[in-house]
C-alpha positions as a printed Julia matrix, in Angstrom:
107×3 Matrix{Float64}:
   5.91    9.93  24.91
   4.38   13.24  23.97
   0.66   12.8   23.12
   1.06   15.14  20.14
   3.78   12.88  18.71
   1.43    9.94  19.12
  -1.31   11.75  17.21
   1.12   12.67  14.43
   2.07    9.02  14.03
  -1.53    7.72  13.96
  -1.92    8.3   10.23
   1.29    6.47   9.49
   0.32    3.65  11.84
  -3.09    3.33  10.19
  -1.45    3.12   6.75
   0.98    0.5    8.0
  -1.86   -1.58   9.44
  -3.8    -1.36   6.17
  -0.73   -2.47   4.21
  -0.23   -5.4    6.59
  -3.9    -6.41   6.2
  -3.6    -6.29   2.4
  -0.41   -8.34   2.5
  -2.08  -10.9    4.73
  -5.07  -11.22   2.37
  -2.59  -11.97  -0.42
  -0.69  -14.51   1.68
  -1.41  -18.15   0.94
  -0.17  -21.26   2.7
  -0.64  -24.95   2.07
  -1.09  -27.47   4.84
  -0.56  -31.15   4.15
  -1.2   -34.49   5.79
  -0.49  -38.12   5.05
   2.77  -37.36   3.28
   0.99  -34.97   0.91
  -2.01  -37.22   0.2
  -4.27  -34.37   1.37
  -3.42  -30.71   0.98
  -5.38  -27.58   1.79
  -4.47  -24.08   0.62
  -5.73  -21.15   2.69
  -5.33  -17.39   2.55
  -4.53  -15.05   5.41
  -8.2   -14.68   6.22
  -8.44  -18.45   6.88
 -10.52  -19.02   3.73
  -9.94  -22.38   2.06
  -8.86  -21.73  -1.52
  -8.07  -25.26  -2.68
  -8.32  -28.86  -1.52
  -6.38  -31.67  -3.16
  -6.96  -35.32  -2.29
  -4.82  -38.04  -3.85
  -6.89  -40.92  -5.25
  -5.11  -43.42  -3.0
  -6.42  -41.51   0.04
 -10.0   -42.31  -0.95
 -10.95  -45.67   0.52
 -14.71  -46.16   0.81
 -14.09  -48.69   3.58
 -12.06  -46.2    5.63
 -13.74  -42.79   5.39
 -12.5   -42.0    8.9
  -8.89  -41.97   7.68
  -9.73  -39.44   4.96
 -11.58  -37.28   7.49
  -8.55  -37.4    9.8
  -6.19  -36.47   6.94
  -8.43  -33.56   5.93
  -8.6   -32.3    9.52
  -4.82  -32.61   9.94
  -4.15  -30.75   6.66
  -6.56  -27.98   7.68
  -4.93  -27.63  11.1
  -1.48  -27.53   9.47
  -2.56  -24.72   7.13
  -4.24  -22.8    9.98
  -1.06  -23.07  12.08
   0.96  -21.64   9.19
  -1.47  -18.71   8.84
  -1.23  -18.03  12.6
   2.56  -18.04  12.26
   2.33  -15.51   9.41
   0.0   -13.36  11.5
   2.42  -13.54  14.41
   5.37  -12.56  12.2
   3.49   -9.7   10.53
   2.19   -8.32  13.81
   5.61   -8.64  15.41
   7.25   -6.62  12.64
   4.41   -4.08  12.82
   4.93   -3.77  16.58
   8.62   -3.03  16.13
   9.65   -6.64  16.81
   8.16   -6.57  20.3
   7.34  -10.11  21.41
   3.76  -11.14  20.73
   2.12  -13.43  23.3
   1.96  -17.06  22.13
  -1.54  -18.22  21.26
  -2.8   -14.71  20.55
  -4.4   -15.96  17.33
  -5.77  -19.18  18.83
  -4.45  -22.68  18.51
  -1.62  -24.24  20.42
   1.34  -22.1   21.33
């Protein structure tokens, strides 16, 4: 590829990246665990926006179960964000394959 063509496309590429970043910030996903007893909503920057815990999930004699449900819901939401990142980056890269695990977590 001609280096001058690459330089001409840099501005367009930068704008495309900025649009993808904005879209990702606006993306929200919800991860759940325990059949929906615990749900966590996150945005594309991995910030937790909301946590919902069903009353029946709160057992003072089994706090460990609630901790496990919370962890599982968080991991579910994080996996969904990584999938969105993968899809957005793939479309930005002209549908070239993106290496699994690029954004952490299991591939």
